[in-house]
C-alpha positions as CSV (number, residue, x, y, z in Angstrom):
1,M,-74.0,-18.1,3.2
2,K,-70.6,-19.1,4.4
3,G,-70.0,-21.2,1.3
4,A,-70.5,-18.2,-0.9
5,L,-68.0,-16.0,1.1
6,L,-65.0,-18.3,0.4
7,P,-65.0,-17.9,-3.4
8,V,-65.5,-14.1,-3.1
9,S,-62.6,-13.9,-0.6
10,L,-60.3,-15.8,-3.0
11,L,-61.4,-13.7,-6.0
12,C,-60.6,-10.5,-4.0
13,A,-57.1,-11.9,-3.1
14,V,-56.3,-12.8,-6.6
15,V,-57.4,-9.3,-7.9
16,A,-55.3,-7.6,-5.2
17,T,-52.2,-9.6,-6.0
18,V,-52.5,-8.9,-9.7
19,G,-53.0,-5.2,-9.0
20,L,-49.8,-5.0,-6.8
21,A,-47.8,-6.9,-9.4
22,F,-48.9,-4.5,-12.2
23,I,-47.9,-1.4,-10.1
24,A,-44.5,-2.9,-9.3
25,L,-43.8,-3.7,-12.9
26,R,-44.5,-0.1,-13.9
27,R,-41.9,1.5,-11.6
28,P,-38.9,2.9,-13.4
29,P,-35.6,0.9,-12.8
30,A,-33.4,2.2,-9.9
31,K,-30.5,4.4,-10.9
32,P,-27.0,2.8,-10.5
33,D,-25.1,3.5,-7.3
34,P,-22.3,6.0,-8.0
35,A,-20.3,4.7,-5.1
36,G,-19.9,1.2,-6.4
37,T,-16.7,-0.6,-7.4
38,A,-16.4,1.5,-10.5
39,T,-15.9,5.2,-10.9
40,T,-17.4,7.6,-13.5
41,R,-15.0,9.8,-15.4
42,G,-15.8,13.5,-15.2
43,S,-15.6,15.9,-18.1
44,T,-13.8,19.1,-19.0
45,V,-15.5,22.4,-18.4
46,G,-18.4,23.0,-20.9
47,E,-18.6,19.4,-21.9
48,E,-21.2,16.8,-20.8
49,A,-20.0,14.3,-18.2
50,S,-18.9,11.0,-19.7
51,H,-20.7,7.9,-18.5
52,E,-17.9,5.5,-19.3
53,R,-17.2,3.4,-16.2
54,V,-13.7,2.7,-15.1
55,L,-12.6,-0.1,-12.8
56,R,-10.4,1.0,-9.9
57,P,-6.9,-0.6,-9.9
58,Y,-6.5,-3.7,-7.8
59,Q,-3.6,-3.5,-5.3
60,T,-2.1,-6.0,-3.0
61,T,1.3,-6.2,-1.2
62,A,2.4,-8.6,-4.0
63,T,1.4,-6.3,-6.8
64,L,3.1,-3.3,-5.0
65,A,6.3,-5.3,-4.8
66,E,6.0,-6.1,-8.5
67,D,5.7,-2.3,-9.1
68,L,9.1,-1.8,-7.4
69,R,10.5,-4.6,-9.5
70,D,9.2,-3.0,-12.7
71,A,10.6,0.4,-11.7
72,L,14.0,-1.1,-11.1
73,A,13.9,-2.9,-14.5
74,S,13.1,0.4,-16.2
75,G,16.5,1.8,-15.3
76,D,14.9,5.2,-14.6
77,G,16.2,6.6,-11.3
78,A,13.4,9.2,-11.0
79,Q,10.8,6.5,-11.5
80,V,12.4,4.2,-8.9
81,Q,12.3,7.0,-6.3
82,Q,8.7,7.9,-7.1
83,E,7.5,4.3,-7.0
84,C,9.4,3.6,-3.7
85,W,7.6,6.4,-1.9
86,R,4.3,5.7,-3.5
87,V,4.5,2.0,-2.4
88,S,5.5,3.3,1.0
89,R,2.3,5.3,1.4
90,A,0.2,2.4,0.1
91,L,1.7,-0.1,2.5
92,R,1.7,2.2,5.6
93,G,-1.1,0.2,7.3
94,K,0.6,-3.1,6.4
95,A,4.3,-2.2,7.1
96,R,4.9,-4.7,9.8
97,W,3.1,-7.5,8.0
98,T,5.1,-6.8,4.8
99,L,8.4,-6.9,6.8
100,E,7.5,-10.2,8.4
101,N,5.8,-12.1,5.6
102,L,6.9,-10.6,2.2
103,A,10.3,-8.9,2.4
104,P,12.2,-12.0,3.9
105,H,11.0,-14.2,0.9
106,E,12.0,-11.7,-1.8
107,A,14.8,-13.2,-3.8
108,S,16.1,-10.0,-5.4
109,P,18.3,-7.9,-3.0
110,R,17.4,-4.7,-4.7
111,V,13.6,-5.3,-4.5
112,R,14.1,-6.5,-0.9
113,A,16.0,-3.4,0.0
114,L,13.3,-1.1,-1.4
115,L,10.6,-3.0,0.4
116,V,12.5,-2.8,3.7
117,L,13.0,0.9,3.2
118,A,9.4,1.7,2.0
119,T,7.8,-0.2,5.0
120,G,10.5,0.2,7.6
121,V,10.1,4.0,7.8
122,H,6.7,3.4,9.3
123,V,8.0,1.1,12.1
124,P,11.6,2.4,12.6
125,D,11.9,1.1,16.2
126,D,10.4,-2.3,15.7
127,R,12.4,-5.5,16.1
128,V,11.1,-6.9,12.7
129,L,12.9,-4.0,10.9
130,H,16.1,-4.3,13.0
131,D,16.4,-8.0,12.1
132,F,17.2,-6.8,8.5
133,L,20.4,-5.3,9.9
134,R,21.8,-8.9,9.6
135,D,20.4,-9.6,6.1
136,R,22.7,-11.5,3.8
137,A,22.7,-8.6,1.3
138,P,24.6,-5.4,2.2
139,L,22.2,-3.3,0.3
140,V,19.3,-4.6,2.5
141,R,21.3,-3.8,5.6
142,R,21.9,-0.3,4.3
143,A,18.2,0.0,3.7
144,A,17.3,-1.1,7.2
145,A,19.7,1.5,8.7
146,L,18.3,4.3,6.5
147,A,14.8,3.3,7.5
148,I,15.7,3.4,11.2
149,G,17.1,6.9,10.8
150,Y,14.5,8.2,8.3
151,A,13.4,11.8,9.0
152,P,11.2,13.6,6.4
153,K,13.0,16.9,7.2
154,G,16.4,15.3,8.0
155,S,19.6,17.4,7.9
156,S,21.2,15.1,5.4
157,S,20.2,12.4,2.9
158,L,21.8,9.2,1.5
159,A,21.0,7.3,-1.7
160,L,19.7,3.7,-1.8
161,A,20.1,1.6,-5.0
162,G,21.6,4.7,-6.6
163,S,18.4,6.5,-7.0
164,V,16.2,6.8,-3.9
165,Q,17.2,9.7,-1.7
166,V,16.6,9.0,1.9
167,P,16.6,12.0,4.4
168,V,18.0,11.0,7.8
169,G,18.6,12.7,11.1
170,R,16.0,11.3,13.5
171,E,16.8,11.3,17.2
172,L,17.0,7.6,18.0
173,P,15.5,6.1,21.1
174,T,18.0,4.3,23.4
175,R,17.1,0.8,22.4
176,S,17.3,1.5,18.6
177,R,20.6,3.3,19.1
178,A,22.0,0.4,21.0
179,T,20.9,-2.1,18.4
180,L,22.2,-0.1,15.5
181,D,25.5,0.5,17.4
182,R,26.0,-3.2,17.9
183,Y,25.5,-4.0,14.2
184,H,27.6,-1.1,13.2
185,E,30.6,-2.5,15.1
186,K,30.3,-5.8,13.2
187,E,29.5,-4.4,9.8
188,T,32.2,-5.0,7.1
189,D,30.5,-3.6,4.0
190,R,31.5,0.0,3.4
191,A,28.1,1.2,2.1
192,A,26.1,-0.4,4.8
193,R,28.5,0.9,7.4
194,E,28.4,4.4,6.0
195,A,24.5,4.4,6.4
196,M,24.7,3.2,9.9
197,T,27.3,5.8,10.8
198,A,25.2,8.6,9.3
199,V,22.1,7.5,11.2
200,L,24.1,7.2,14.5
201,K,25.4,10.6,14.1
């Protein structure tokens, strides 16, 4: 009797496995997840939604620095201003890292100045920004001073790189004021000194 039960049990197991496989194969495929790495374009009112999938742009600190370089190369002042503040918003969470690791190695003084401004406004009282007050390029020193004094609703504004208007007028903490005052006394470049004077006032 026991010998007959073994083949019957094996037969039942095989039948059950085949049945489960058949049911699984008949299920419709799962719908794609709309929250993946691609986005679906919407449609205008009255039209069907397009199902064309578009990859999101890939951004890094390096690509954002290149965006500033491209804007400067365009010669369009409005574009430079727009890109500067767009990059500033994008790098808000990496401001200190950018000032420590990317800006010091940027060869172009104009790009370096925009990077210092764009990121420095988020850490105006940090030593890593204040170190740029002794940069070899006067334009970068001007950018550092403007970043220290940046105030979104400042009473006055100064230009950087001939196109980016920077509102200033922030009440400086004692340490930042003392640091800026020390560099102001030694500054020989007129444009950089003008920015430091405006921020100190």
